[in-house]
PADREN-110728 format. One record per residue: residue number from 1; residue in three letters; x, y, z of N, C-alpha, C in turn. Coordinates in pm, 1 decimal. Example, Ala and Ser with C-alpha at 12.3 -4.5 7.8 and 13.67 -1.06 7.14 Angstrom:
2
<1; 'ALA'; <1319.0; -569.0; 780.0>; <1230.0; -450.0; 780.0>; <1320.0; -330.0; 780.0>>
<2; 'SER'; <1285.0; -225.0; 708.0>; <1367.0; -106.0; 714.0>; <1290.0; 3.0; 787.0>>
! end
This chain:
92
<1; 'UNK'; <30372.3; -2689.6; -9834.2>; <30493.6; -2633.9; -9781.2>; <30507.3; -2663.5; -9631.9>>
<2; 'UNK'; <30397.3; -2649.0; -9558.5>; <30399.7; -2678.1; -9414.7>; <30424.9; -2826.9; -9392.2>>
<3; 'UNK'; <30365.3; -2910.9; -9474.7>; <30387.2; -3054.6; -9460.3>; <30534.8; -3088.0; -9477.7>>
<4; 'UNK'; <30600.5; -3022.6; -9571.8>; <30742.7; -3046.8; -9595.4>; <30825.1; -3005.9; -9474.2>>
<5; 'UNK'; <30791.2; -2892.7; -9413.6>; <30864.4; -2846.1; -9295.5>; <30848.1; -2941.7; -9177.6>>
<6; 'UNK'; <30734.5; -3002.5; -9166.7>; <30709.0; -3097.1; -9057.8>; <30765.5; -3234.2; -9092.2>>
<7; 'UNK'; <30746.0; -3277.4; -9212.9>; <30785.2; -3411.9; -9253.6>; <30936.6; -3430.4; -9258.9>>
<8; 'UNK'; <31010.9; -3329.5; -9302.1>; <31155.8; -3342.1; -9315.0>; <31222.7; -3373.7; -9181.1>>
<9; 'UNK'; <31197.1; -3299.2; -9073.8>; <31260.0; -3335.1; -8945.9>; <31215.8; -3471.4; -8893.6>>
<10; 'UNK'; <31091.2; -3505.7; -8916.2>; <31041.0; -3635.3; -8869.9>; <31114.6; -3747.4; -8942.3>>
<11; 'UNK'; <31128.8; -3736.2; -9072.8>; <31201.2; -3837.9; -9149.3>; <31347.5; -3843.4; -9109.1>>
<12; 'UNK'; <31407.5; -3728.8; -9083.4>; <31546.0; -3725.1; -9037.2>; <31562.3; -3797.4; -8904.3>>
<13; 'UNK'; <31469.2; -3774.5; -8813.8>; <31472.9; -3842.1; -8684.5>; <31458.2; -3992.9; -8701.2>>
<14; 'UNK'; <31365.5; -4034.4; -8787.6>; <31345.3; -4177.4; -8810.5>; <31470.8; -4240.8; -8869.0>>
<15; 'UNK'; <31540.4; -4169.8; -8954.8>; <31663.2; -4220.0; -9013.7>; <31769.6; -4240.8; -8906.8>>
<16; 'UNK'; <31784.8; -4143.4; -8819.0>; <31883.3; -4154.8; -8711.2>; <31849.4; -4271.4; -8620.0>>
<17; 'UNK'; <31723.4; -4287.3; -8585.8>; <31681.3; -4399.1; -8501.3>; <31707.5; -4530.9; -8571.8>>
<18; 'UNK'; <31678.7; -4538.4; -8700.0>; <31702.8; -4660.2; -8777.1>; <31848.9; -4696.8; -8781.1>>
<19; 'UNK'; <31935.6; -4598.8; -8793.7>; <32079.2; -4624.4; -8794.3>; <32122.9; -4675.4; -8658.7>>
<20; 'UNK'; <32069.2; -4619.8; -8553.5>; <32106.8; -4661.6; -8419.0>; <32060.3; -4803.6; -8389.1>>
<21; 'UNK'; <31949.1; -4845.0; -8446.5>; <31895.2; -4978.1; -8419.1>; <31985.3; -5086.4; -8476.8>>
<22; 'UNK'; <32028.0; -5070.0; -8599.2>; <32112.2; -5171.7; -8662.8>; <32257.6; -5137.0; -8636.9>>
<23; 'UNK'; <32316.2; -5201.1; -8539.1>; <32454.5; -5177.6; -8504.3>; <32545.2; -5266.9; -8587.5>>
<24; 'UNK'; <32667.3; -5221.5; -8605.6>; <32765.2; -5299.9; -8678.7>; <32784.2; -5433.5; -8607.1>>
<25; 'UNK'; <32782.7; -5544.4; -8681.3>; <32800.8; -5674.9; -8617.6>; <32931.5; -5680.7; -8538.7>>
<26; 'UNK'; <32923.3; -5735.7; -8419.9>; <33041.4; -5747.1; -8334.7>; <33131.1; -5859.7; -8382.9>>
<27; 'UNK'; <33257.1; -5850.8; -8346.9>; <33350.7; -5958.6; -8375.9>; <33371.5; -6032.4; -8244.4>>
<28; 'UNK'; <33295.0; -6139.1; -8222.7>; <33301.2; -6206.0; -8093.6>; <33311.1; -6357.8; -8104.5>>
<29; 'UNK'; <33345.9; -6408.0; -8222.3>; <33371.2; -6551.1; -8237.7>; <33522.4; -6568.6; -8244.7>>
<30; 'UNK'; <33575.5; -6657.4; -8163.6>; <33719.2; -6679.5; -8157.5>; <33771.6; -6741.3; -8286.7>>
<31; 'UNK'; <33863.9; -6672.8; -8350.5>; <33926.7; -6726.0; -8471.0>; <34014.6; -6845.4; -8441.2>>
<32; 'UNK'; <34065.7; -6854.9; -8318.7>; <34150.5; -6967.6; -8281.2>; <34068.9; -7095.7; -8266.1>>
<33; 'UNK'; <33950.3; -7083.1; -8208.3>; <33866.0; -7201.5; -8186.3>; <33776.3; -7232.6; -8304.2>>
<34; 'UNK'; <33731.4; -7129.3; -8374.2>; <33633.4; -7146.9; -8482.8>; <33672.5; -7060.2; -8602.7>>
<35; 'UNK'; <33778.1; -7099.0; -8674.2>; <33825.7; -7012.9; -8783.2>; <33722.1; -6989.6; -8893.1>>
<36; 'UNK'; <33641.7; -7089.3; -8924.5>; <33542.2; -7072.6; -9030.9>; <33428.6; -6980.3; -8987.4>>
<37; 'UNK'; <33382.1; -6995.7; -8864.6>; <33276.3; -6907.3; -8814.5>; <33328.1; -6764.7; -8798.0>>
<38; 'UNK'; <33452.3; -6750.7; -8751.9>; <33510.9; -6617.2; -8737.7>; <33525.6; -6550.6; -8874.4>>
<39; 'UNK'; <33563.2; -6628.2; -8975.2>; <33575.1; -6573.9; -9111.0>; <33437.8; -6530.7; -9162.8>>
<40; 'UNK'; <33335.8; -6610.7; -9137.0>; <33200.0; -6574.5; -9178.8>; <33155.3; -6446.1; -9108.6>>
<41; 'UNK'; <33190.1; -6435.1; -8982.1>; <33153.2; -6315.2; -8907.7>; <33224.9; -6192.3; -8964.9>>
<42; 'UNK'; <33350.4; -6208.8; -9002.6>; <33424.5; -6098.3; -9063.1>; <33359.8; -6056.4; -9195.5>>
<43; 'UNK'; <33316.6; -6152.9; -9274.0>; <33249.6; -6121.3; -9400.5>; <33117.8; -6047.5; -9377.2>>
<44; 'UNK'; <33045.7; -6085.0; -9271.1>; <32920.4; -6013.8; -9242.1>; <32949.1; -5869.9; -9202.5>>
<45; 'UNK'; <33059.8; -5847.2; -9131.4>; <33099.0; -5709.8; -9097.2>; <33134.5; -5631.3; -9222.7>>
<46; 'UNK'; <33204.9; -5694.6; -9314.0>; <33240.6; -5627.1; -9439.6>; <33115.7; -5592.9; -9520.5>>
<47; 'UNK'; <33021.8; -5685.6; -9525.8>; <32897.0; -5660.7; -9598.7>; <32821.2; -5544.2; -9535.8>>
<48; 'UNK'; <32814.3; -5541.3; -9404.0>; <32748.3; -5432.8; -9332.7>; <32810.7; -5298.7; -9370.9>>
<49; 'UNK'; <32943.9; -5293.6; -9370.3>; <33013.7; -5169.8; -9403.3>; <32987.8; -5126.7; -9547.4>>
<50; 'UNK'; <32981.7; -5221.9; -9639.7>; <32955.3; -5188.3; -9780.0>; <32812.7; -5136.2; -9797.3>>
<51; 'UNK'; <32718.8; -5192.6; -9722.7>; <32580.6; -5143.4; -9728.8>; <32574.6; -5001.3; -9674.2>>
<52; 'UNK'; <32645.4; -4977.6; -9565.9>; <32650.8; -4843.1; -9508.7>; <32707.9; -4744.4; -9610.9>>
<53; 'UNK'; <32814.1; -4784.8; -9681.5>; <32871.5; -4700.3; -9786.8>; <32768.3; -4672.1; -9896.4>>
<54; 'UNK'; <32693.0; -4774.6; -9933.8>; <32590.2; -4757.6; -10037.3>; <32481.1; -4662.1; -9990.9>>
<55; 'UNK'; <32443.2; -4672.6; -9864.4>; <32341.4; -4582.4; -9810.7>; <32390.0; -4438.2; -9817.5>>
<56; 'UNK'; <32513.9; -4415.8; -9777.7>; <32569.0; -4280.1; -9781.5>; <32574.8; -4228.5; -9924.7>>
<57; 'UNK'; <32618.7; -4312.1; -10016.8>; <32630.7; -4271.9; -10157.2>; <32494.9; -4239.1; -10218.5>>
<58; 'UNK'; <32391.8; -4304.0; -10170.8>; <32257.4; -4282.3; -10224.2>; <32173.8; -4192.7; -10134.2>>
<59; 'UNK'; <32240.3; -4121.6; -10045.0>; <32174.0; -4030.4; -9951.9>; <32061.6; -4099.6; -9875.8>>
<60; 'UNK'; <32084.0; -4224.4; -9838.2>; <31995.1; -4303.4; -9753.7>; <31861.8; -4335.4; -9819.1>>
<61; 'UNK'; <31846.7; -4305.1; -9947.6>; <31720.0; -4324.5; -10016.8>; <31717.1; -4460.4; -10086.1>>
<62; 'UNK'; <31688.9; -4565.4; -10009.8>; <31684.8; -4700.9; -10064.5>; <31557.6; -4772.8; -10019.8>>
<63; 'UNK'; <31456.1; -4697.4; -9987.7>; <31325.0; -4749.7; -9948.4>; <31330.6; -4849.9; -9833.2>>
<64; 'UNK'; <31429.3; -4836.2; -9747.1>; <31438.2; -4921.9; -9629.1>; <31501.6; -5057.8; -9652.8>>
<65; 'UNK'; <31532.4; -5090.9; -9777.6>; <31587.0; -5223.3; -9807.5>; <31729.2; -5240.4; -9754.4>>
<66; 'UNK'; <31810.0; -5137.7; -9765.9>; <31946.6; -5146.5; -9714.2>; <31944.6; -5160.3; -9562.4>>
<67; 'UNK'; <31855.9; -5087.2; -9498.0>; <31843.3; -5097.8; -9351.9>; <31801.9; -5239.4; -9312.0>>
<68; 'UNK'; <31708.7; -5296.4; -9384.7>; <31664.4; -5433.4; -9357.1>; <31779.8; -5530.5; -9375.4>>
<69; 'UNK'; <31860.6; -5509.9; -9479.1>; <31976.8; -5596.6; -9501.6>; <32074.8; -5587.1; -9385.1>>
<70; 'UNK'; <32095.1; -5466.9; -9331.4>; <32184.5; -5451.7; -9216.6>; <32128.3; -5523.8; -9094.3>>
<71; 'UNK'; <31998.3; -5516.1; -9075.8>; <31936.0; -5586.7; -8963.1>; <31953.0; -5737.9; -8978.9>>
<72; 'UNK'; <31939.3; -5787.6; -9101.2>; <31958.6; -5930.9; -9124.9>; <32103.7; -5972.3; -9100.4>>
<73; 'UNK'; <32197.9; -5885.8; -9134.1>; <32338.4; -5916.8; -9106.1>; <32365.1; -5921.5; -8956.4>>
<74; 'UNK'; <32297.6; -5838.4; -8880.7>; <32309.8; -5845.6; -8734.8>; <32254.9; -5979.0; -8684.5>>
<75; 'UNK'; <32145.3; -6023.5; -8744.8>; <32089.1; -6154.3; -8709.8>; <32187.9; -6266.0; -8746.3>>
<76; 'UNK'; <32251.0; -6255.0; -8861.8>; <32353.7; -6351.9; -8902.5>; <32464.3; -6356.4; -8798.0>>
<77; 'UNK'; <32509.1; -6239.7; -8755.9>; <32615.0; -6232.0; -8656.1>; <32574.6; -6303.8; -8527.0>>
<78; 'UNK'; <32452.5; -6282.0; -8482.9>; <32405.2; -6348.0; -8360.7>; <32398.1; -6499.2; -8378.4>>
<79; 'UNK'; <32355.2; -6545.4; -8494.5>; <32348.8; -6689.5; -8520.4>; <32488.5; -6751.3; -8522.6>>
<80; 'UNK'; <32584.7; -6679.9; -8579.5>; <32722.8; -6729.9; -8581.5>; <32777.8; -6741.8; -8440.3>>
<81; 'UNK'; <32746.6; -6645.0; -8357.1>; <32789.3; -6649.7; -8217.1>; <32726.8; -6770.1; -8146.8>>
<82; 'UNK'; <32597.6; -6791.9; -8171.4>; <32530.0; -6906.7; -8110.6>; <32586.1; -7038.9; -8163.5>>
<83; 'UNK'; <32620.8; -7042.2; -8291.5>; <32680.2; -7163.8; -8348.7>; <32812.9; -7195.4; -8281.5>>
<84; 'UNK'; <32893.8; -7091.9; -8258.6>; <33021.5; -7112.0; -8189.0>; <32998.1; -7162.3; -8046.5>>
<85; 'UNK'; <32899.7; -7105.0; -7979.2>; <32866.5; -7149.4; -7843.7>; <32819.7; -7294.3; -7841.1>>
<86; 'UNK'; <32738.4; -7332.2; -7939.4>; <32692.2; -7470.7; -7947.1>; <32809.2; -7565.1; -7972.3>>
<87; 'UNK'; <32900.0; -7525.0; -8060.3>; <33017.4; -7607.3; -8087.7>; <33102.8; -7622.4; -7961.9>>
<88; 'UNK'; <33114.1; -7515.3; -7885.3>; <33190.9; -7522.6; -7761.1>; <33126.6; -7620.2; -7662.3>>
<89; 'UNK'; <32993.9; -7616.7; -7651.4>; <32924.9; -7706.5; -7558.7>; <32931.4; -7852.2; -7603.3>>
<90; 'UNK'; <32934.2; -7873.0; -7735.0>; <32932.6; -8008.3; -7788.4>; <33071.4; -8064.8; -7816.6>>
<91; 'UNK'; <33175.1; -7988.8; -7784.4>; <33313.3; -8034.4; -7811.6>; <33343.0; -8159.7; -7731.0>>
<92; 'UNK'; <33414.4; -8248.8; -7796.4>; <33451.5; -8373.6; -7728.9>; <33595.1; -8374.3; -7693.8>>
! end
């Protein structure tokens, strides 16, 4: 019983920290200059939001896999931004 009283707040805190770490992917690729990369970035944002919905529906009990997926989508977002930057530097 004491373990439950201690463990519950600790797990709650870890959940809040985990949510704060994986931020929603930003929309920072220009659709005018890079329509395909901007579309991919929009899809990653949609996927992030759907995962967040799934986490809420399952009371966050997904053994950390949904959180990992959100972190990977943030990585995807960063790679898309870098791809746009590389295209800008290499434009002829």
